[in-house]
C-alpha positions as CSV (number, residue, x, y, z in Angstrom):
1,X,-17.0,-17.8,41.3
2,X,-20.0,-18.3,39.1
3,X,-23.3,-18.3,40.9
4,X,-23.9,-21.8,39.7
5,X,-20.7,-23.0,41.3
6,X,-22.0,-22.0,44.7
7,X,-25.1,-24.1,44.6
8,X,-25.7,-27.2,46.7
9,X,-27.2,-30.4,45.4
10,X,-30.6,-30.1,46.9
11,X,-32.4,-32.2,44.3
12,X,-34.5,-29.2,43.1
13,X,-33.1,-28.5,39.7
14,X,-29.4,-28.4,40.8
15,X,-28.9,-32.2,40.2
16,X,-28.6,-31.5,36.5
17,X,-26.2,-28.6,36.7
18,X,-23.0,-29.3,34.9
19,X,-21.0,-27.0,37.2
20,X,-19.1,-28.6,40.1
21,X,-20.8,-28.5,43.5
22,X,-18.4,-27.9,46.4
23,X,-19.8,-30.7,48.6
24,X,-19.1,-33.3,45.9
25,X,-15.5,-32.5,45.1
26,X,-14.2,-35.4,47.3
27,X,-16.4,-37.9,45.5
28,X,-15.4,-36.5,42.1
29,X,-11.8,-36.9,43.0
30,X,-12.4,-40.6,43.8
31,X,-14.1,-41.2,40.4
32,X,-11.5,-39.4,38.3
33,X,-9.4,-41.6,36.0
34,X,-5.7,-41.6,36.8
35,X,-4.3,-42.5,33.4
36,X,-5.1,-41.7,29.8
37,X,-6.0,-45.3,29.1
38,X,-8.7,-45.2,31.8
39,X,-10.3,-42.0,30.4
40,X,-13.6,-42.8,28.7
41,X,-14.7,-40.9,25.7
42,X,-13.1,-38.1,23.7
43,X,-11.3,-40.6,21.6
44,X,-9.9,-38.0,19.2
45,X,-8.6,-35.8,22.0
46,X,-7.0,-38.8,23.8
47,X,-5.2,-39.9,20.6
48,X,-3.9,-36.4,19.9
49,X,-2.8,-35.9,23.5
50,X,-1.1,-39.3,23.7
51,X,1.0,-38.3,20.7
52,X,1.9,-34.9,22.3
53,X,3.0,-36.5,25.6
54,X,4.8,-39.5,24.1
55,X,6.7,-37.2,21.7
56,X,7.8,-35.0,24.6
57,X,8.8,-38.0,26.7
58,X,11.1,-39.3,23.9
59,X,12.7,-35.9,23.4
60,X,13.1,-35.5,27.2
61,X,11.5,-32.0,27.2
62,X,8.3,-30.7,28.7
63,X,5.4,-30.9,26.2
64,X,3.8,-27.9,24.5
65,X,1.3,-25.9,26.5
66,X,-2.2,-27.4,26.3
67,X,-5.5,-25.6,26.1
68,X,-8.7,-27.7,26.9
69,X,-11.9,-26.1,25.9
70,X,-15.5,-27.2,26.1
71,X,-18.7,-27.2,28.3
72,X,-18.4,-27.9,32.0
73,X,-18.4,-31.4,33.3
74,X,-16.7,-33.2,30.4
75,X,-13.4,-34.0,32.0
76,X,-11.0,-31.0,31.5
77,X,-9.7,-31.1,35.1
78,X,-9.3,-34.8,34.9
79,X,-7.2,-34.5,31.7
80,X,-5.0,-31.9,33.4
81,X,-4.3,-34.3,36.2
82,X,-3.7,-37.2,33.8
83,X,-1.2,-35.1,31.9
84,X,0.8,-34.6,35.1
85,X,0.5,-38.2,36.0
86,X,1.6,-39.4,32.5
87,X,4.7,-37.2,32.7
88,X,5.5,-38.1,36.2
89,X,5.4,-34.5,37.2
90,X,4.0,-32.4,40.0
91,X,0.7,-30.6,39.4
92,X,0.2,-27.0,40.5
93,X,-3.5,-26.0,40.5
94,X,-5.0,-22.5,40.4
95,X,-7.8,-20.7,38.6
96,X,-8.1,-17.6,36.5
97,X,-10.2,-15.6,39.1
98,X,-7.5,-16.3,41.8
99,X,-4.8,-14.6,39.7
100,X,-5.9,-11.0,40.2
101,X,-2.4,-9.4,40.2
102,X,0.7,-10.1,38.3
103,X,2.6,-10.7,41.5
104,X,0.3,-13.7,42.3
105,X,1.3,-15.4,39.1
106,X,5.0,-14.5,39.5
107,X,5.1,-16.1,42.9
108,X,3.5,-19.3,41.6
109,X,5.8,-19.4,38.6
110,X,9.0,-18.8,40.6
111,X,8.2,-21.9,42.7
112,X,7.9,-24.3,39.8
113,X,10.4,-27.1,39.3
114,X,11.5,-28.1,35.8
115,X,8.9,-30.3,34.2
116,X,6.0,-29.2,36.5
117,X,2.5,-28.9,35.1
118,X,0.7,-25.7,36.0
119,X,-3.1,-26.0,35.6
120,X,-5.2,-22.8,35.4
121,X,-8.9,-23.5,35.4
122,X,-11.2,-20.9,33.9
123,X,-8.2,-19.3,32.3
124,X,-10.4,-16.9,30.3
125,X,-11.1,-15.1,33.6
126,X,-7.5,-14.3,34.4
127,X,-6.7,-10.6,35.1
128,X,-5.1,-8.7,32.3
129,X,-1.8,-7.9,34.1
130,X,-1.3,-11.5,35.0
131,X,-2.2,-12.6,31.4
132,X,0.5,-10.3,30.0
133,X,3.1,-11.7,32.3
134,X,2.0,-15.2,31.3
135,X,2.9,-14.4,27.6
136,X,6.6,-14.1,28.4
137,X,6.5,-17.1,30.8
138,X,5.0,-19.4,28.2
139,X,7.4,-18.4,25.4
140,X,10.7,-17.7,27.1
141,X,10.3,-19.2,30.6
142,X,11.0,-15.8,32.1
143,X,9.0,-13.1,33.9
144,X,9.9,-9.4,34.5
145,X,9.2,-8.4,38.1
146,X,8.7,-4.6,38.6
147,X,10.3,-3.3,41.8
148,X,9.3,0.1,43.1
149,X,6.9,2.7,41.8
150,X,6.9,5.7,39.7
151,X,10.0,7.0,37.9
152,X,12.3,4.9,40.2
153,X,10.6,1.6,39.3
154,X,12.9,-1.0,37.8
155,X,12.2,-4.3,36.0
156,X,14.2,-7.3,37.1
157,X,14.2,-10.4,34.8
158,X,13.5,-13.6,36.6
159,X,14.3,-17.0,35.0
160,X,11.7,-19.7,35.7
161,X,12.0,-23.5,35.2
162,X,10.6,-24.9,31.9
163,X,7.1,-26.0,32.6
164,X,3.9,-27.0,30.8
165,X,0.8,-24.9,31.2
166,X,-2.6,-26.6,30.9
167,X,-5.4,-24.1,30.6
168,X,-9.1,-25.0,30.8
169,X,-11.9,-22.8,29.6
170,X,-15.7,-23.1,29.0
171,X,-15.5,-20.0,26.8
172,X,-12.7,-20.3,24.3
173,X,-14.1,-17.3,22.5
174,X,-13.4,-15.1,25.5
175,X,-9.6,-15.8,25.3
176,X,-7.5,-13.1,23.8
177,X,-5.8,-13.9,20.6
178,X,-2.2,-13.5,22.0
179,X,-3.0,-16.0,24.8
180,X,-4.7,-18.5,22.6
181,X,-1.8,-18.5,20.1
182,X,0.7,-19.4,22.7
183,X,-0.8,-22.8,23.3
184,X,0.9,-25.5,21.2
185,X,-2.0,-27.9,21.4
186,X,-5.7,-27.1,21.7
187,X,-8.3,-29.7,22.4
188,X,-12.1,-29.2,22.2
189,X,-14.1,-31.5,24.4
190,X,-17.4,-32.8,22.9
191,X,-20.5,-34.0,24.7
192,X,-20.6,-37.7,25.3
193,X,-22.8,-40.3,23.6
194,X,-25.2,-42.5,25.6
195,X,-22.9,-45.5,25.0
196,X,-19.8,-43.6,26.4
197,X,-21.8,-42.5,29.4
198,X,-22.8,-46.1,30.1
199,X,-19.0,-46.9,30.2
200,X,-18.5,-44.0,32.6
201,X,-21.4,-45.2,34.8
202,X,-20.1,-48.8,34.9
203,X,-16.6,-47.7,35.9
204,X,-18.1,-45.3,38.6
205,X,-20.4,-48.0,39.9
206,X,-17.5,-50.4,40.3
207,X,-15.6,-47.8,42.3
208,X,-18.6,-46.9,44.5
209,X,-19.7,-50.5,45.0
210,X,-23.0,-50.0,43.3
211,X,-24.8,-53.0,41.7
212,X,-25.6,-51.4,38.3
213,X,-27.6,-53.4,35.8
214,X,-27.2,-52.7,32.1
215,X,-30.8,-51.4,31.7
216,X,-30.3,-49.1,34.7
217,X,-27.1,-47.7,33.2
218,X,-28.8,-47.1,29.9
219,X,-31.7,-45.2,31.6
220,X,-29.3,-43.0,33.6
221,X,-27.1,-42.3,30.6
222,X,-30.0,-41.3,28.5
223,X,-31.0,-38.6,31.0
224,X,-27.5,-37.2,31.7
225,X,-27.3,-34.5,29.0
226,X,-24.2,-36.0,27.5
227,X,-22.1,-35.0,30.6
228,X,-20.2,-37.4,32.8
229,X,-20.4,-35.2,35.9
230,X,-24.2,-35.2,35.6
231,X,-24.2,-39.0,35.0
232,X,-22.1,-39.7,38.1
233,X,-24.3,-37.4,40.2
234,X,-27.5,-39.1,39.0
235,X,-25.9,-42.5,39.7
236,X,-25.3,-41.4,43.3
237,X,-28.9,-40.2,43.7
238,X,-30.3,-43.4,42.1
239,X,-28.1,-45.4,44.4
240,X,-29.6,-43.7,47.4
241,X,-33.1,-44.6,46.2
242,X,-32.1,-48.2,45.5
243,X,-30.7,-48.6,49.0
244,X,-33.6,-47.0,50.8
245,X,-36.7,-48.1,48.7
246,X,-35.4,-51.2,46.8
247,X,-33.0,-54.0,47.2
248,X,-29.9,-51.9,46.4
249,X,-29.6,-52.9,42.7
250,X,-30.0,-50.2,40.1
251,X,-32.4,-51.7,37.5
252,X,-34.5,-50.0,34.9
253,X,-37.6,-49.7,37.1
254,X,-35.6,-48.4,40.0
255,X,-33.7,-45.9,37.9
256,X,-37.0,-44.6,36.4
257,X,-38.7,-44.3,39.8
258,X,-35.6,-42.6,41.4
259,X,-35.3,-40.0,38.6
260,X,-39.0,-39.3,38.8
261,X,-38.5,-38.4,42.5
262,X,-35.7,-36.0,41.4
263,X,-37.8,-34.5,38.7
264,X,-35.5,-35.6,35.8
265,X,-37.7,-36.5,32.8
266,X,-37.0,-38.9,29.9
267,X,-35.2,-36.2,27.9
268,X,-33.0,-35.1,30.8
269,X,-35.0,-32.0,31.6
270,X,-35.4,-31.0,35.3
271,X,-37.8,-28.8,37.2
272,X,-36.1,-25.6,36.2
273,X,-35.9,-26.5,32.5
274,X,-39.6,-27.3,32.4
275,X,-40.4,-24.1,34.3
276,X,-38.5,-22.1,31.7
277,X,-40.2,-23.8,28.8
278,X,-43.6,-23.6,30.6
279,X,-43.2,-19.8,31.1
280,X,-42.0,-19.3,27.6
281,X,-44.9,-21.2,26.1
282,X,-47.8,-20.6,28.4
283,X,-47.0,-17.1,29.7
284,X,-45.4,-15.5,26.7
285,X,-47.0,-17.5,23.9
286,X,-43.7,-19.1,22.7
287,X,-41.8,-15.8,22.6
288,X,-39.7,-13.9,21.7
289,X,-39.0,-12.8,25.3
290,X,-35.8,-11.4,26.9
291,X,-33.7,-13.5,29.2
292,X,-34.3,-11.1,32.2
293,X,-38.0,-11.3,31.8
294,X,-37.9,-15.0,31.4
295,X,-35.8,-15.4,34.6
296,X,-38.2,-13.3,36.6
297,X,-41.1,-15.5,35.5
298,X,-39.4,-18.6,36.9
299,X,-38.0,-16.9,40.0
300,X,-34.3,-17.4,39.1
301,X,-31.3,-15.2,38.3
302,X,-30.8,-14.5,34.6
303,X,-27.2,-15.9,34.8
304,X,-28.7,-19.2,36.1
305,X,-31.2,-19.5,33.2
306,X,-28.5,-18.5,30.7
307,X,-25.7,-20.7,31.9
308,X,-27.4,-23.8,33.2
309,X,-30.7,-24.2,31.4
310,X,-30.3,-22.5,28.0
311,X,-27.3,-24.5,26.6
312,X,-29.1,-27.9,26.9
313,X,-32.5,-26.5,25.8
314,X,-30.8,-25.1,22.7
315,X,-28.9,-28.3,22.0
316,X,-32.1,-30.3,22.5
317,X,-33.8,-28.1,19.9
318,X,-36.4,-26.8,22.2
319,X,-35.3,-23.2,22.5
320,X,-33.8,-20.7,20.1
321,X,-31.9,-17.5,20.6
322,X,-33.0,-14.8,18.2
323,X,-32.1,-11.0,18.0
324,X,-35.5,-10.3,19.6
325,X,-35.3,-12.8,22.4
326,X,-35.8,-16.4,23.3
327,X,-38.3,-18.4,21.3
328,X,-39.8,-21.9,22.0
329,X,-39.6,-24.3,19.1
330,X,-42.3,-26.8,18.1
331,X,-40.4,-29.5,20.0
332,X,-40.9,-27.5,23.2
333,X,-44.6,-27.3,22.7
334,X,-44.9,-31.0,22.0
335,X,-42.8,-31.9,25.0
336,X,-45.2,-30.0,27.2
337,X,-48.1,-31.8,25.6
338,X,-49.3,-28.7,23.8
339,X,-50.1,-28.1,20.1
340,X,-47.8,-25.4,18.7
341,X,-49.4,-22.5,16.8
342,X,-49.0,-22.2,13.1
343,X,-45.5,-21.5,11.7
344,X,-43.8,-22.2,15.0
345,X,-40.0,-22.3,14.7
346,X,-39.1,-25.9,14.0
347,X,-42.3,-26.9,12.3
348,X,-42.0,-28.3,8.8
349,X,-42.8,-25.7,6.1
350,X,-46.2,-26.2,4.4
351,X,-46.0,-27.8,0.9
352,X,-48.2,-27.3,-2.1
353,X,-50.2,-30.4,-1.1
354,X,-50.9,-28.8,2.3
355,X,-52.4,-25.7,0.8
């Protein structure tokens, strides 16, 4: 389990983590769409997936194996559940780290019924022996079970029912070539636009019974880092504020006041993001600085800074990774209310008229 996966939502920087929090899984399950038509965003992926599933239904065969890749919190698990629901099949769920031995995978595969959907989350972390067994299962619907040890070991072929494997990964580059090539359809999930996140929020508010005004939805969506999981989490925190300190309706002023309490600024940066930028700019003069040194300066683990903070700061154009270390861009200096030094990364190049 990633360290980020084990955090709790304590409102101190964790509220904007795209990783799932164990205590909120039940709420997430309630908010998940059940059908492809209810899934908001990812229009291209939805269209492609609809064709794959409809074609398989008309032929009366299980669809090709599906690989879903992209950052955490964008709906990969929801899509896996939707695939099973659209096919009217049972869904078997496991994760890459749980499949440490080939025998673990063989036991799961042997229990599949024809047409079942097997969902492996974090498939890039599957153990090598299990991955090699998966090759044969995906292609020929067969596994070879080794019985005994040493010279007397024998391999027994075991037929398994035709199934559809749905793999999810946040690091598609970590997948081996042979495994990636065995997927018939690969979908890459993109970050959501503010308009799409507003649709997600309106749907979630209706399910949760929250009175969400359009201006309040727009404010929350703009601070959600393009991630539905974060948007839903912020909606629940703003709902708490609205019920305790306002009349229960989530309006623009209520949303702004609530997100200020939870240290989420107008660009979607939280306490930890600003601490990283502050250390990089004020302590290290804008960099370059190594990730371990930067993590020590903010009192966090390097993996936390690298996996939770960096992706959004890089995407927001405030931090750059260079061979020498992390560097703050001009946008980072301006966001902190500071004037960047000359020739800071991201500043416009001087022209002849400036000379």
